[in-house]
Each structure stands twice: as C-alpha cells, then as structure tokens.
Z-matrix of the N, CA and C atoms (Angstrom, degrees):
N
C 1 1.451
C 2 1.529 1 108.93
N 3 1.321 2 115.66 1 132.83
C 4 1.458 3 121.02 2 179.00
C 5 1.530 4 110.06 3 -69.94
N 6 1.328 5 115.94 4 132.01
C 7 1.467 6 121.33 5 178.44
C 8 1.524 7 108.67 6 -89.79
N 9 1.341 8 115.87 7 109.30
C 10 1.461 9 121.84 8 -176.53
C 11 1.522 10 109.22 9 -117.25
N 12 1.337 11 115.53 10 133.76
C 13 1.462 12 121.31 11 175.68
C 14 1.517 13 109.11 12 -122.87
N 15 1.315 14 115.52 13 152.90
C 16 1.458 15 122.20 14 173.03
C 17 1.520 16 107.08 15 -110.41
N 18 1.326 17 115.84 16 127.85
C 19 1.459 18 122.33 17 176.73
C 20 1.529 19 107.05 18 -108.22
N 21 1.349 20 117.05 19 95.64
C 22 1.460 21 120.09 20 -175.96
C 23 1.523 22 112.18 21 -89.30
N 24 1.311 23 115.73 22 155.30
C 25 1.455 24 120.10 23 174.74
C 26 1.512 25 110.62 24 173.76
N 27 1.324 26 114.73 25 177.45
C 28 1.462 27 119.04 26 175.35
C 29 1.530 28 109.99 27 -89.45
N 30 1.321 29 117.47 28 -30.41
C 31 1.466 30 123.07 29 177.88
C 32 1.532 31 110.94 30 49.11
N 33 1.318 32 114.99 31 50.98
C 34 1.469 33 121.10 32 -177.10
C 35 1.523 34 110.78 33 -117.61
N 36 1.317 35 118.32 34 74.72
C 37 1.466 36 130.05 35 1.35
C 38 1.532 37 111.48 36 -101.14
N 39 1.339 38 114.69 37 177.24
C 40 1.456 39 120.97 38 173.20
C 41 1.531 40 107.81 39 -67.38
N 42 1.339 41 115.89 40 140.75
C 43 1.462 42 121.43 41 -179.83
C 44 1.530 43 109.27 42 -117.71
N 45 1.319 44 115.84 43 170.78
C 46 1.467 45 119.63 44 174.46
C 47 1.524 46 110.95 45 -64.80
N 48 1.326 47 117.60 46 -26.44
C 49 1.462 48 121.04 47 174.95
C 50 1.519 49 111.46 48 -64.03
N 51 1.336 50 117.16 49 -41.44
C 52 1.472 51 120.83 50 176.30
C 53 1.531 52 110.31 51 -61.87
N 54 1.326 53 115.69 52 -45.65
C 55 1.473 54 120.53 53 -179.24
C 56 1.526 55 109.70 54 -61.00
N 57 1.317 56 116.96 55 -42.54
C 58 1.464 57 122.38 56 179.42
C 59 1.531 58 111.10 57 -59.67
N 60 1.324 59 116.96 58 -45.69
C 61 1.465 60 121.19 59 179.36
C 62 1.529 61 110.44 60 -59.49
N 63 1.320 62 116.63 61 -46.46
C 64 1.471 63 120.55 62 -178.00
C 65 1.528 64 110.64 63 -65.53
N 66 1.315 65 117.81 64 -43.16
C 67 1.471 66 120.23 65 179.62
C 68 1.527 67 110.77 66 -59.37
N 69 1.305 68 117.28 67 -44.17
C 70 1.460 69 120.17 68 -178.84
C 71 1.525 70 111.69 69 -73.30
N 72 1.327 71 117.37 70 -34.27
C 73 1.465 72 120.95 71 179.72
C 74 1.522 73 111.78 72 -68.32
N 75 1.311 74 117.90 73 -25.70
C 76 1.469 75 120.52 74 179.05
C 77 1.522 76 111.41 75 -62.43
N 78 1.331 77 117.90 76 -20.97
C 79 1.468 78 120.85 77 175.64
C 80 1.531 79 110.76 78 -73.13
N 81 1.332 80 116.49 79 -19.50
C 82 1.461 81 121.82 80 -177.57
C 83 1.522 82 113.52 81 -101.45
N 84 1.341 83 116.14 82 -26.90
C 85 1.462 84 120.87 83 -173.83
C 86 1.520 85 110.87 84 -124.84
N 87 1.333 86 115.78 85 146.02
C 88 1.462 87 121.23 86 177.45
C 89 1.523 88 111.10 87 -72.28
N 90 1.339 89 114.72 88 -35.36
C 91 1.458 90 119.73 89 -177.88
C 92 1.517 91 108.59 90 -145.35
N 93 1.319 92 115.21 91 142.42
C 94 1.462 93 121.23 92 177.08
C 95 1.522 94 108.24 93 -126.53
N 96 1.321 95 115.01 94 130.74
C 97 1.461 96 121.40 95 174.65
C 98 1.529 97 106.38 96 -101.06
N 99 1.306 98 116.25 97 113.10
C 100 1.461 99 121.27 98 176.83
C 101 1.523 100 105.49 99 -88.41
N 102 1.324 101 116.30 100 113.56
C 103 1.459 102 120.87 101 -169.27
C 104 1.522 103 111.83 102 -122.24
N 105 1.307 104 115.11 103 126.11
C 106 1.464 105 121.72 104 176.99
C 107 1.527 106 108.43 105 -87.22
N 108 1.325 107 115.21 106 125.47
C 109 1.458 108 120.02 107 174.48
C 110 1.524 109 107.95 108 -78.24
N 111 1.327 110 115.69 109 120.33
C 112 1.463 111 120.41 110 176.57
C 113 1.518 112 108.37 111 -86.63
N 114 1.313 113 114.94 112 107.42
C 115 1.459 114 121.10 113 -179.79
C 116 1.522 115 107.61 114 -122.91
N 117 1.343 116 117.82 115 98.89
C 118 1.462 117 120.69 116 -176.88
C 119 1.531 118 113.63 117 -60.06
N 120 1.328 119 117.15 118 -21.35
C 121 1.463 120 120.30 119 -179.65
C 122 1.526 121 112.35 120 -78.35
N 123 1.331 122 116.98 121 -18.08
C 124 1.462 123 120.70 122 -177.59
C 125 1.535 124 109.94 123 -90.33
N 126 1.323 125 115.50 124 128.96
C 127 1.462 126 120.46 125 178.56
C 128 1.528 127 108.72 126 -83.06
N 129 1.324 128 115.43 127 123.26
C 130 1.461 129 120.74 128 -179.11
C 131 1.516 130 110.17 129 -119.30
N 132 1.319 131 115.44 130 157.13
C 133 1.462 132 121.01 131 177.54
C 134 1.533 133 110.54 132 -79.86
N 135 1.332 134 115.68 133 -40.20
C 136 1.461 135 121.31 134 -176.81
C 137 1.530 136 110.52 135 -108.24
N 138 1.318 137 116.14 136 147.64
C 139 1.458 138 121.16 137 175.80
C 140 1.534 139 109.24 138 -70.16
N 141 1.304 140 116.06 139 165.71
C 142 1.466 141 120.00 140 176.85
C 143 1.525 142 110.57 141 -59.47
N 144 1.318 143 116.73 142 -42.48
C 145 1.466 144 120.64 143 -179.49
C 146 1.524 145 110.61 144 -62.15
N 147 1.340 146 116.93 145 -41.97
C 148 1.472 147 120.37 146 178.44
C 149 1.528 148 110.80 147 -64.28
N 150 1.321 149 116.52 148 -41.50
C 151 1.470 150 119.95 149 -180.00
C 152 1.524 151 111.33 150 -66.74
N 153 1.326 152 117.29 151 -41.97
C 154 1.468 153 120.08 152 176.49
C 155 1.518 154 110.79 153 -60.16
N 156 1.312 155 116.84 154 -44.16
C 157 1.462 156 121.55 155 179.36
C 158 1.527 157 111.10 156 -61.35
N 159 1.342 158 116.58 157 -44.93
C 160 1.469 159 119.85 158 179.92
C 161 1.529 160 111.15 159 -66.24
N 162 1.335 161 117.60 160 -38.12
C 163 1.463 162 120.34 161 176.78
C 164 1.525 163 110.78 162 -62.10
N 165 1.320 164 116.31 163 -50.19
C 166 1.470 165 120.43 164 -178.86
C 167 1.526 166 111.14 165 -58.58
N 168 1.332 167 116.55 166 -46.47
C 169 1.464 168 120.71 167 -178.58
C 170 1.526 169 111.38 168 -67.18
N 171 1.317 170 117.25 169 -40.96
C 172 1.468 171 121.25 170 -176.51
C 173 1.521 172 113.03 171 -71.47
N 174 1.331 173 116.80 172 -23.58
C 175 1.462 174 120.21 173 -175.99
C 176 1.525 175 113.14 174 -120.52
N 177 1.338 176 117.27 175 16.09
C 178 1.467 177 120.04 176 -176.32
C 179 1.525 178 112.84 177 -61.00
N 180 1.318 179 117.75 178 -23.75
C 181 1.458 180 122.52 179 -177.70
C 182 1.535 181 113.01 180 -82.47
N 183 1.316 182 117.48 181 -5.40
C 184 1.461 183 121.51 182 -178.09
C 185 1.529 184 108.44 183 -99.85
N 186 1.324 185 118.16 184 118.11
C 187 1.471 186 119.50 185 -179.64
C 188 1.530 187 111.50 186 -73.93
N 189 1.331 188 115.63 187 159.82
C 190 1.458 189 120.98 188 172.94
C 191 1.511 190 115.37 189 79.07
N 192 1.328 191 116.99 190 21.80
C 193 1.461 192 120.58 191 179.51
C 194 1.511 193 110.97 192 -110.95
N 195 1.314 194 115.31 193 149.22
C 196 1.454 195 121.41 194 165.90
C 197 1.518 196 106.71 195 -135.92
N 198 1.313 197 116.11 196 161.86
C 199 1.462 198 121.87 197 -174.14
C 200 1.516 199 108.56 198 -128.96
N 201 1.334 200 115.20 199 141.99
C 202 1.453 201 118.89 200 -174.77
C 203 1.528 202 109.55 201 -155.06
N 204 1.316 203 115.18 202 172.35
C 205 1.463 204 123.55 203 175.35
C 206 1.520 205 106.56 204 -127.41
N 207 1.316 206 116.90 205 140.92
C 208 1.460 207 119.81 206 177.64
C 209 1.519 208 109.63 207 -142.78
N 210 1.326 209 114.99 208 162.79
C 211 1.458 210 121.18 209 169.41
C 212 1.516 211 107.15 210 -139.52
N 213 1.300 212 116.44 211 164.38
C 214 1.452 213 119.94 212 -177.03
C 215 1.508 214 111.49 213 94.32
N 216 1.328 215 114.73 214 -160.28
C 217 1.460 216 120.23 215 -177.11
C 218 1.524 217 111.91 216 -72.93
N 219 1.309 218 115.47 217 130.88
C 220 1.462 219 120.95 218 -179.91
C 221 1.523 220 111.59 219 -60.05
N 222 1.325 221 117.97 220 -44.11
C 223 1.470 222 119.43 221 -177.51
C 224 1.523 223 112.16 222 -63.10
N 225 1.323 224 117.02 223 -33.55
C 226 1.470 225 119.27 224 176.07
C 227 1.526 226 110.43 225 -67.33
N 228 1.331 227 116.09 226 -42.26
C 229 1.465 228 119.99 227 177.93
C 230 1.533 229 109.93 228 -61.69
N 231 1.319 230 117.08 229 -46.80
C 232 1.462 231 121.61 230 -179.18
C 233 1.521 232 110.24 231 -58.31
N 234 1.306 233 116.74 232 -47.30
C 235 1.465 234 121.23 233 179.58
C 236 1.530 235 111.08 234 -62.11
N 237 1.332 236 117.32 235 -43.37
C 238 1.466 237 121.25 236 179.66
C 239 1.530 238 112.30 237 -64.06
N 240 1.313 239 117.32 238 -24.59
C 241 1.462 240 121.26 239 179.26
C 242 1.528 241 112.39 240 -87.04
N 243 1.327 242 116.87 241 -4.33
C 244 1.460 243 120.49 242 -178.16
C 245 1.519 244 112.35 243 76.94
N 246 1.322 245 117.05 244 17.99
C 247 1.467 246 121.76 245 179.52
C 248 1.526 247 109.15 246 -92.18
N 249 1.328 248 115.06 247 162.02
C 250 1.466 249 120.44 248 179.44
C 251 1.521 250 111.89 249 -128.08
N 252 1.334 251 116.18 250 7.33
C 253 1.464 252 118.60 251 -178.28
C 254 1.519 253 111.02 252 -144.62
N 255 1.320 254 113.67 253 146.63
C 256 1.462 255 122.78 254 171.93
C 257 1.513 256 105.81 255 -108.95
N 258 1.300 257 116.63 256 126.16
C 259 1.461 258 122.58 257 -179.96
C 260 1.522 259 109.31 258 -97.60
N 261 1.323 260 116.54 259 127.96
C 262 1.463 261 121.45 260 178.55
C 263 1.518 262 108.98 261 -132.85
N 264 1.328 263 115.10 262 139.74
C 265 1.454 264 120.67 263 175.11
C 266 1.517 265 109.59 264 -98.83
N 267 1.319 266 115.62 265 143.87
C 268 1.464 267 119.58 266 177.68
C 269 1.523 268 108.45 267 -127.31
N 270 1.342 269 113.70 268 132.99
C 271 1.459 270 119.48 269 -178.61
C 272 1.520 271 112.22 270 -95.57
N 273 1.301 272 116.45 271 -43.74
C 274 1.461 273 119.51 272 -172.58
C 275 1.523 274 109.35 273 -150.84
N 276 1.312 275 115.34 274 174.18
C 277 1.456 276 121.20 275 179.60
C 278 1.522 277 110.52 276 -56.64
N 279 1.316 278 117.36 277 -33.17
C 280 1.467 279 120.79 278 -179.11
C 281 1.526 280 111.80 279 -61.70
N 282 1.307 281 118.48 280 -27.42
C 283 1.473 282 121.91 281 176.43
C 284 1.521 283 111.90 282 -73.87
N 285 1.326 284 115.83 283 -27.70
C 286 1.458 285 119.80 284 -167.99
C 287 1.522 286 113.53 285 -60.29
N 288 1.316 287 118.46 286 -48.72
C 289 1.464 288 120.32 287 -174.85
C 290 1.533 289 111.67 288 -59.45
N 291 1.319 290 116.37 289 -47.62
C 292 1.465 291 120.90 290 179.66
C 293 1.534 292 110.62 291 -63.14
N 294 1.328 293 116.39 292 -48.59
C 295 1.466 294 120.80 293 -178.23
C 296 1.532 295 111.01 294 -63.75
N 297 1.320 296 116.71 295 -37.76
C 298 1.454 297 121.93 296 178.65
C 299 1.526 298 110.43 297 -63.29
N 300 1.336 299 116.83 298 -43.61
C 301 1.465 300 120.68 299 178.27
C 302 1.523 301 111.01 300 -62.65
N 303 1.338 302 116.86 301 -43.12
C 304 1.473 303 119.76 302 177.17
C 305 1.518 304 111.29 303 -61.53
N 306 1.327 305 116.22 304 -44.40
C 307 1.466 306 120.33 305 -179.27
C 308 1.529 307 111.09 306 -62.26
N 309 1.329 308 116.93 307 -40.69
C 310 1.466 309 120.08 308 178.49
C 311 1.526 310 111.60 309 -64.81
N 312 1.317 311 116.80 310 -41.67
C 313 1.463 312 120.03 311 178.23
C 314 1.526 313 110.47 312 -64.66
N 315 1.327 314 117.09 313 -45.15
C 316 1.458 315 120.40 314 178.96
C 317 1.527 316 110.61 315 -61.57
N 318 1.331 317 116.32 316 -38.38
C 319 1.470 318 120.98 317 178.58
C 320 1.526 319 110.68 318 -65.25
N 321 1.323 320 116.50 319 -38.88
C 322 1.476 321 120.50 320 178.02
C 323 1.527 322 110.36 321 -65.44
N 324 1.335 323 116.55 322 -38.54
C 325 1.460 324 121.08 323 -177.79
C 326 1.532 325 112.47 324 -73.76
N 327 1.345 326 115.98 325 -32.10
C 328 1.464 327 119.07 326 -179.18
C 329 1.534 328 108.79 327 -154.83
N 330 1.314 329 115.77 328 104.31
C 331 1.472 330 121.33 329 -176.84
C 332 1.529 331 113.35 330 -70.99
N 333 1.319 332 118.21 331 -12.02
C 334 1.461 333 121.17 332 -178.96
C 335 1.527 334 112.97 333 -85.79
N 336 1.321 335 116.59 334 -6.13
C 337 1.468 336 120.50 335 -177.86
C 338 1.521 337 108.81 336 -110.17
N 339 1.324 338 114.97 337 125.66
C 340 1.465 339 121.85 338 179.23
C 341 1.523 340 110.07 339 -97.69
N 342 1.316 341 115.64 340 149.75
C 343 1.459 342 120.60 341 172.09
C 344 1.523 343 107.38 342 -105.54
N 345 1.326 344 115.72 343 128.41
C 346 1.459 345 122.17 344 -179.87
C 347 1.524 346 107.90 345 -113.55
N 348 1.330 347 115.42 346 122.09
C 349 1.461 348 121.24 347 179.14
C 350 1.516 349 109.28 348 -100.29
N 351 1.326 350 116.12 349 131.84
C 352 1.460 351 121.35 350 171.31
C 353 1.520 352 107.82 351 -117.85
N 354 1.299 353 115.77 352 131.97
C 355 1.463 354 119.73 353 175.57
C 356 1.519 355 108.23 354 -71.77
N 357 1.299 356 115.60 355 136.27
C 358 1.456 357 120.93 356 176.06
C 359 1.514 358 108.52 357 -63.64
N 360 1.322 359 116.22 358 146.12
C 361 1.458 360 120.08 359 176.40
C 362 1.527 361 110.24 360 -57.15
N 363 1.316 362 116.56 361 146.57
C 364 1.473 363 122.10 362 -176.69
C 365 1.529 364 112.17 363 -48.62
N 366 1.299 365 115.60 364 -36.29
C 367 1.460 366 120.84 365 -177.28
C 368 1.526 367 112.95 366 -63.55
N 369 1.340 368 116.64 367 -23.41
C 370 1.466 369 120.76 368 -172.46
C 371 1.528 370 113.49 369 -112.04
N 372 1.321 371 117.83 370 10.54
C 373 1.470 372 121.19 371 -177.45
C 374 1.525 373 113.76 372 -53.08
N 375 1.297 374 116.93 373 -39.17
C 376 1.473 375 120.97 374 -171.87
C 377 1.516 376 112.77 375 -92.25
N 378 1.322 377 117.98 376 0.41
C 379 1.458 378 118.87 377 -174.87
C 380 1.526 379 111.79 378 -97.53
N 381 1.306 380 114.06 379 143.74
C 382 1.460 381 122.13 380 169.71
C 383 1.515 382 106.01 381 -148.55
N 384 1.303 383 116.26 382 157.79
C 385 1.467 384 119.61 383 178.78
C 386 1.522 385 111.14 384 -56.42
N 387 1.330 386 117.02 385 -41.48
C 388 1.473 387 120.75 386 -178.54
C 389 1.522 388 111.81 387 -63.97
N 390 1.311 389 116.79 388 -46.35
C 391 1.466 390 120.83 389 -179.59
C 392 1.527 391 110.52 390 -65.00
N 393 1.320 392 116.38 391 -40.54
C 394 1.464 393 120.37 392 179.63
C 395 1.525 394 110.58 393 -64.33
N 396 1.332 395 117.18 394 -43.09
C 397 1.479 396 119.89 395 178.51
C 398 1.524 397 110.56 396 -61.44
N 399 1.318 398 116.76 397 -42.93
C 400 1.470 399 119.73 398 -179.24
C 401 1.524 400 111.12 399 -65.57
N 402 1.320 401 117.24 400 -43.14
C 403 1.471 402 120.41 401 178.26
C 404 1.527 403 110.26 402 -62.18
N 405 1.330 404 116.81 403 -43.50
C 406 1.464 405 120.71 404 -179.89
C 407 1.527 406 110.94 405 -64.28
N 408 1.321 407 117.27 406 -39.76
C 409 1.456 408 122.09 407 179.79
C 410 1.522 409 111.61 408 -56.65
N 411 1.334 410 116.12 409 -38.78
C 412 1.458 411 120.69 410 -177.82
C 413 1.524 412 113.14 411 -97.98
N 414 1.338 413 116.39 412 17.41
C 415 1.458 414 120.69 413 172.63
C 416 1.513 415 115.30 414 84.88
N 417 1.326 416 118.09 415 13.50
C 418 1.464 417 120.50 416 178.40
C 419 1.517 418 111.62 417 -70.06
N 420 1.318 419 116.08 418 151.29
C 421 1.455 420 121.75 419 -179.50
C 422 1.532 421 109.19 420 -82.66
N 423 1.302 422 117.06 421 105.14
C 424 1.464 423 122.77 422 -178.46
C 425 1.531 424 111.39 423 -113.73
N 426 1.323 425 116.36 424 15.14
C 427 1.469 426 121.35 425 -174.11
C 428 1.524 427 113.25 426 -57.33
N 429 1.324 428 118.50 427 -33.95
C 430 1.460 429 119.49 428 -178.40
C 431 1.530 430 112.94 429 -91.02
N 432 1.324 431 117.84 430 5.96
C 433 1.467 432 121.38 431 -178.40
C 434 1.531 433 113.20 432 -105.32
N 435 1.324 434 116.09 433 -13.35
C 436 1.463 435 120.98 434 -177.82
C 437 1.523 436 109.49 435 -135.11
N 438 1.330 437 116.96 436 155.30
C 439 1.467 438 119.35 437 174.22
C 440 1.539 439 110.52 438 -59.86
N 441 1.337 440 118.08 439 153.01
C 442 1.472 441 121.47 440 -176.39
C 443 1.531 442 114.37 441 -52.31
N 444 1.324 443 118.35 442 -42.96
C 445 1.465 444 120.99 443 179.58
C 446 1.526 445 110.85 444 -61.40
N 447 1.317 446 117.11 445 -40.14
C 448 1.465 447 121.56 446 -179.79
C 449 1.524 448 110.04 447 -66.61
N 450 1.324 449 116.55 448 -40.84
C 451 1.463 450 121.19 449 177.17
C 452 1.530 451 110.18 450 -57.57
N 453 1.316 452 115.34 451 -46.17
C 454 1.468 453 121.34 452 179.39
C 455 1.528 454 111.27 453 -63.48
N 456 1.326 455 116.70 454 -44.66
C 457 1.467 456 120.57 455 -179.16
C 458 1.532 457 111.60 456 -66.04
N 459 1.334 458 117.09 457 -38.76
C 460 1.468 459 120.16 458 176.72
C 461 1.528 460 110.46 459 -63.10
N 462 1.324 461 116.33 460 -45.01
C 463 1.465 462 120.18 461 179.75
C 464 1.525 463 110.37 462 -60.22
N 465 1.314 464 116.82 463 -44.63
C 466 1.467 465 120.84 464 179.47
C 467 1.521 466 111.64 465 -64.70
N 468 1.327 467 116.15 466 -42.71
C 469 1.462 468 121.02 467 -178.44
C 470 1.528 469 110.50 468 -63.79
N 471 1.329 470 117.04 469 -45.82
C 472 1.463 471 119.67 470 -177.87
C 473 1.525 472 111.72 471 -73.94
N 474 1.316 473 117.18 472 -29.57
C 475 1.469 474 119.68 473 174.17
C 476 1.526 475 109.40 474 -65.08
N 477 1.321 476 116.52 475 -44.49
C 478 1.468 477 120.65 476 178.95
C 479 1.530 478 110.60 477 -64.97
N 480 1.335 479 116.59 478 -41.36
C 481 1.462 480 119.82 479 178.38
C 482 1.528 481 110.79 480 -64.41
N 483 1.322 482 116.43 481 -41.35
C 484 1.466 483 120.69 482 179.37
C 485 1.508 484 111.43 483 -63.21
N 486 1.329 485 116.42 484 -41.20
C 487 1.458 486 120.48 485 178.24
C 488 1.522 487 110.15 486 -65.13
N 489 1.323 488 117.23 487 -41.40
C 490 1.470 489 120.66 488 179.25
C 491 1.524 490 110.12 489 -64.79
N 492 1.325 491 117.25 490 -40.87
C 493 1.463 492 120.29 491 178.12
C 494 1.526 493 110.55 492 -64.24
N 495 1.313 494 116.14 493 -42.13
C 496 1.469 495 120.97 494 179.87
C 497 1.505 496 111.20 495 -61.45
N 498 1.338 497 116.26 496 -41.88
C 499 1.471 498 119.65 497 179.39
C 500 1.531 499 110.18 498 -66.73
N 501 1.334 500 116.41 499 -37.71
C 502 1.469 501 120.07 500 179.98
C 503 1.527 502 110.56 501 -66.95
N 504 1.346 503 116.90 502 -41.11
C 505 1.468 504 120.78 503 -178.50
C 506 1.522 505 111.06 504 -68.11
N 507 1.332 506 117.83 505 -29.95
C 508 1.465 507 120.82 506 -177.63
C 509 1.514 508 111.53 507 -77.48
N 510 1.321 509 117.65 508 -25.83
C 511 1.475 510 120.08 509 -177.18
C 512 1.503 511 113.11 510 -85.77
C-alpha cells in the first residue's frame, strides 16, 4: 500500500522550514500532497495561484509531491485523496498545544487518519510565514529563510505595496 500524507497549510509564503519538513518527510512517505487550505476569511498576501506557483517552484527538486487546494474539513480531504496521514511541522513548544488540539479533533472525526509531527530543523525554529512577511515589510534580510523565488516575490509585492501606500499618502 502506498504511504500518502497530506501536508496542509496556508503557505503564505512557503519558507525554507516548509521545504525542510517535506524533504525529511519524503523518507517516511511515498507521496506527499502539499495542500493549501482555501479560507476566504483569512487575509493573505499572495493569491492561491501565486502560492501554488511558489510551492511548485520551491519544491520541484523533491520527487513524489503533488500540489492542491482544498476547503472544508481536512480529514475529509485526506480521506478523499486516499491518504492516511496528516503531516504537521512543529517549531517550538508554543506550537504543541494548538497542534495537539487539532490532531485530537481530527482523530475524533476520523480514527483512520494519523497525524505525524516533524520537528522543524534547528535552523528554522524561529521562522514562520507571518514573521518573515513582517521582517520583509520593514526591509529585514530574509534571503536565507525563504527559497530564492519567494524572496523575489516578497520584494516585488512589498515594493508594489509601498508604492501604492506612497501614492495614497500623497493624494
């Protein structure tokens, strides 16, 4: 039986920590579906199409991956994909309580689906998409925290946002 996991997230944007988790998880799973949760209520910097493109480009060198978008219950999506595991990365103890609650709820909803936690590599403990976006917004050097394409897209996005803000402030 093929071992398939779903790695869900917003990936707004994908970070080197995400790439690290997927690379290491490939040793455990035959195939990984990297899936963006489409949540219209959540404000994101990048569109779904932009995030899918950045995921594909950032992980093109890793075999056995596919990329998708879903909405609704994660366990239903996982089951519909023929997967039996949810892959989650954890950075620090602060992640544990939230991730543990999600895993328990998913387990209650579907006992056939396991949640597998991988600790983020030491190098990526302090990184999150939110922190990286904030650092980039204020000109912080995040080049070693994201894949090159993501770095370029963040720079372009914040340059465009800065120009739009400047035009708004002048009028």
